[in-house]
C-alpha positions in Angstrom: 156.6 84.8 133.8 157.7 81.6 132.1 155.3 78.7 131.5 156.4 75.3 132.8 157.7 73.0 130.0 156.4 69.8 131.5 153.1 68.7 132.9 153.9 67.1 136.2 151.9 65.4 139.0 151.2 67.8 141.8 151.9 70.9 139.8 151.3 74.1 141.8 149.9 76.6 139.2 146.6 76.6 141.0 148.2 77.5 144.4 150.5 80.2 143.2 148.6 83.1 144.8 148.3 81.2 148.1 152.0 80.5 148.0 153.0 84.0 147.2 150.9 85.3 150.0 153.2 83.5 152.4 156.4 84.9 150.9 158.5 87.1 153.2 158.9 90.8 152.4 162.4 90.0 151.1 164.8 87.1 150.9 168.2 86.4 149.5 168.4 83.1 147.5 165.5 80.9 146.4 165.7 77.0 146.7 163.3 74.3 145.6 164.4 70.8 146.7 161.4 69.0 145.1 161.3 70.6 141.7 159.0 68.5 139.5 157.5 70.7 136.8 158.7 73.9 138.6 155.5 75.9 138.3 156.4 78.3 141.1 160.0 78.6 140.1 159.2 79.5 136.5 156.5 82.0 137.5 158.8 83.6 140.0 161.9 83.6 137.7 164.5 83.8 140.5 168.0 84.9 139.5 169.9 82.6 141.9 169.6 79.7 144.2 169.1 76.0 143.6 166.7 73.4 142.4 166.8 69.6 143.0 164.9 66.4 142.3 165.7 62.8 142.9 164.4 61.8 139.4 167.7 61.7 137.4 165.9 61.8 134.1 164.1 65.0 135.1 167.3 66.6 136.2 169.1 65.6 133.0 166.3 67.3 131.1 166.6 70.6 133.0 170.4 70.6 132.6 169.9 70.3 128.9 167.3 73.0 128.9 169.8 75.3 130.7 173.0 74.3 128.8 172.0 73.1 125.3 168.5 74.6 124.5 169.0 74.8 120.7 170.3 71.3 120.4 167.4 70.0 122.5 164.9 71.9 120.2 166.6 70.5 117.1 166.4 66.9 118.4 162.7 67.4 119.3 161.9 68.7 115.8 163.4 65.5 114.4 160.7 63.4 116.1 157.5 62.2 114.3 153.9 62.2 115.2 153.2 59.6 118.0 150.7 57.7 115.9 152.9 57.4 112.8 154.7 54.2 111.9 157.8 53.2 113.8 161.1 54.4 112.4 162.6 51.3 110.6 166.1 52.7 111.0 165.9 52.8 114.8 165.8 50.0 117.4 162.5 48.5 118.5 160.7 49.2 115.2 159.0 45.8 115.4 159.0 44.6 119.0 160.1 45.8 122.4 162.7 44.1 124.7 160.1 41.5 125.8 159.0 40.7 122.3 155.7 42.6 122.4 154.7 44.2 119.1 155.5 47.9 118.7 152.4 49.4 117.1 153.4 53.0 116.4 156.1 55.6 116.8 155.1 56.5 120.4 155.7 53.1 121.7 159.1 52.9 119.9 160.1 56.2 121.5 158.9 54.9 124.9 161.0 51.8 124.5 164.1 53.7 123.5 163.6 55.9 126.5 163.3 53.0 128.9 166.3 51.3 127.3 168.6 54.2 127.9 170.2 52.8 131.1 171.1 49.6 129.3 172.3 51.2 126.0 176.1 51.4 125.2 175.3 54.3 123.0 173.5 56.2 125.7 172.9 59.8 124.7 171.8 62.2 127.5 170.6 64.8 125.0 168.3 62.4 123.3 167.0 61.1 126.6 166.1 64.7 127.6 164.2 65.1 124.3 162.5 61.8 124.7 161.3 62.8 128.2 159.6 66.0 126.8 158.2 64.1 123.8 156.6 61.4 125.9 155.3 63.9 128.4 153.5 65.9 125.7 152.1 62.9 123.8 151.3 60.3 126.5 148.0 59.8 128.2 147.0 62.9 130.2 150.5 64.2 130.3 151.2 61.8 133.2 154.7 60.8 134.3 154.6 57.5 136.0 157.3 54.8 136.7 156.8 51.2 137.5 158.7 49.4 140.3 161.7 48.9 137.9 161.8 52.6 137.1 160.4 52.2 133.6 158.1 54.8 132.2 154.8 53.0 131.5 152.1 55.5 130.5 150.2 54.6 127.3 149.8 56.9 124.3 147.5 59.9 124.6 144.9 61.2 122.1 145.8 64.6 120.8 144.9 66.3 117.5 148.0 68.4 117.3 150.4 67.8 120.2 153.3 70.3 120.7 156.3 68.4 121.8 158.9 70.9 120.6 157.9 73.8 122.9 160.8 75.9 121.5 159.9 79.2 123.0 159.2 77.7 126.4 162.6 75.9 126.3 164.4 79.1 125.4 162.7 81.2 128.1 163.3 78.5 130.7 167.0 78.2 129.7 167.4 81.9 130.4 165.8 81.6 133.9 167.9 78.6 134.8 171.1 80.2 133.6 172.4 81.1 137.1 170.6 78.3 139.0 172.4 75.3 140.6 170.8 72.1 139.5 171.1 69.1 141.8 170.1 65.4 141.7 170.1 64.2 145.3 168.0 64.0 148.4 166.2 67.0 149.8 168.6 67.0 152.8 171.2 68.9 150.6 169.3 72.1 151.5 170.9 72.0 155.0 174.3 72.5 153.3 173.3 75.4 151.0 170.5 77.4 152.5 171.6 80.4 154.5 169.9 82.8 156.8 167.2 84.9 155.0 167.1 82.5 152.1 163.7 81.1 151.0 163.0 77.4 150.6 159.9 76.0 149.1 159.2 72.3 149.8 156.7 70.5 147.5 157.2 66.8 148.4 155.2 63.9 147.1 152.1 64.2 149.1 151.1 61.9 152.0 148.0 60.0 150.7 144.6 61.3 151.9 143.3 57.7 152.0 144.6 54.1 151.8 143.6 54.1 148.1 145.2 57.4 147.1 148.8 57.1 145.8 150.4 60.4 145.1 153.9 58.8 144.8 153.5 56.4 142.0 155.2 58.8 139.5 158.5 57.6 141.1 159.7 54.1 141.6 161.2 55.0 145.0 158.0 56.5 146.6 158.0 58.8 149.6 156.8 57.2 152.8 156.0 58.2 156.4 159.6 58.3 157.5 160.5 60.6 154.7 157.7 62.9 155.7 159.0 63.0 159.2 162.6 63.6 158.1 161.4 66.5 155.9 159.6 68.0 158.9 162.8 67.8 160.9 164.8 69.4 158.1 162.2 72.2 157.9 162.6 72.8 161.7 166.4 73.0 161.4 166.1 75.6 158.7 163.7 77.5 160.8 166.2 77.5 163.7 168.9 78.9 161.3 166.7 81.8 160.2 165.8 80.4 156.8 162.3 81.2 155.4 160.4 78.0 154.8 157.2 77.4 152.9 155.8 73.8 152.4 152.8 72.3 150.8 151.3 68.9 151.4 148.0 67.0 151.7 145.5 67.9 154.4 146.4 64.9 156.6 149.8 66.6 157.3 148.1 69.6 159.1 148.7 68.3 162.6 152.4 67.3 162.0 153.4 70.8 161.0 151.0 72.6 163.5 152.6 70.6 166.3 156.1 71.5 164.9 155.3 75.2 165.4 154.6 76.3 161.8 151.7 78.5 160.7 149.5 76.0 158.9 146.4 76.7 156.8 144.1 74.6 154.6 143.7 75.4 150.9 141.6 73.6 148.3 143.2 72.5 145.0 141.9 70.5 142.1 143.9 67.4 141.1 145.0 68.1 137.6 146.2 64.6 136.9 143.8 61.7 137.4 143.1 58.7 135.2 139.4 59.4 135.7 138.5 62.9 134.6 135.3 62.9 136.8 137.5 62.3 139.9 139.6 65.5 139.4 137.9 66.9 142.4 139.1 69.5 144.9 141.1 68.0 147.7 142.4 69.6 150.9 146.0 70.7 150.8 147.9 72.5 153.6 150.5 75.2 153.3 152.8 75.5 156.2 155.3 78.3 156.8 157.5 79.9 159.5 157.0 83.3 158.0 154.9 85.3 160.5 151.8 87.0 159.0 153.1 90.5 159.7 156.4 89.8 157.8 154.7 88.5 154.6 154.6 90.4 151.4 151.5 92.3 150.5 149.4 91.4 147.4 151.3 92.5 144.3 154.4 93.5 146.3 157.8 92.6 144.8 160.5 91.0 146.9 164.1 92.1 146.6 164.9 88.9 144.8 162.4 89.8 142.0 164.3 92.8 140.7 
């Protein structure tokens, strides 16, 4: 079992038992088209298959975890405490691109991270390190982008933040060693998933109410048409004999029930919310095409786990 390196909105650590209870007795390859923090993947430690996410910075990070773990760790160790003074030898030590004062090292790092797409000296390794650094030192560990794709979360308040996470990176690198990492739309799964494979979909959730926005960690969002297209992809996989498990908010129950999936409601506490008092339990659904009689028993190992 490997701990996720990043804290990510919609993480599934609280639902692992419920997800495992829908696993088939055995399966061939494991695929996760909406990877995020990868809680299920790292707990499962699959030896093959694919992961994917549309966030190119996130995928760049996991590619460096897999391919250059020691260089990534060394870069992270070179960073300073978030509340220390800005580094005078780096850009944005005084002001950001808009002329606003840079008050501490955290905001300098955030500006360097957001400036990467416009920088002639763009360094993918440093961007990967900056992503983890900001994730571990920002407010509540939240990853959120504005409409322009810029990371805009303020500094957090931690007594001793661990942004290096050396052991977690090394263990994750080993797990990712034989995994194909993609940066594209979830539809790619129709090209790679084969009969008897297992696909877990964890898309940005459909809001439970008009004031709930579960998609604001990405500039692109994930709307109603995307949800419907995802359902259609899940149905096509089902027709091909691919095992499918999908989680979403409770309002999606009817859509997957009408599509012929086994759908059940589970409760899960929102781990990321700007108001700690509002981290309440909300309804989530887990939909699957795996019949109850063909699911693994509690504590049972699937063939892909050996």
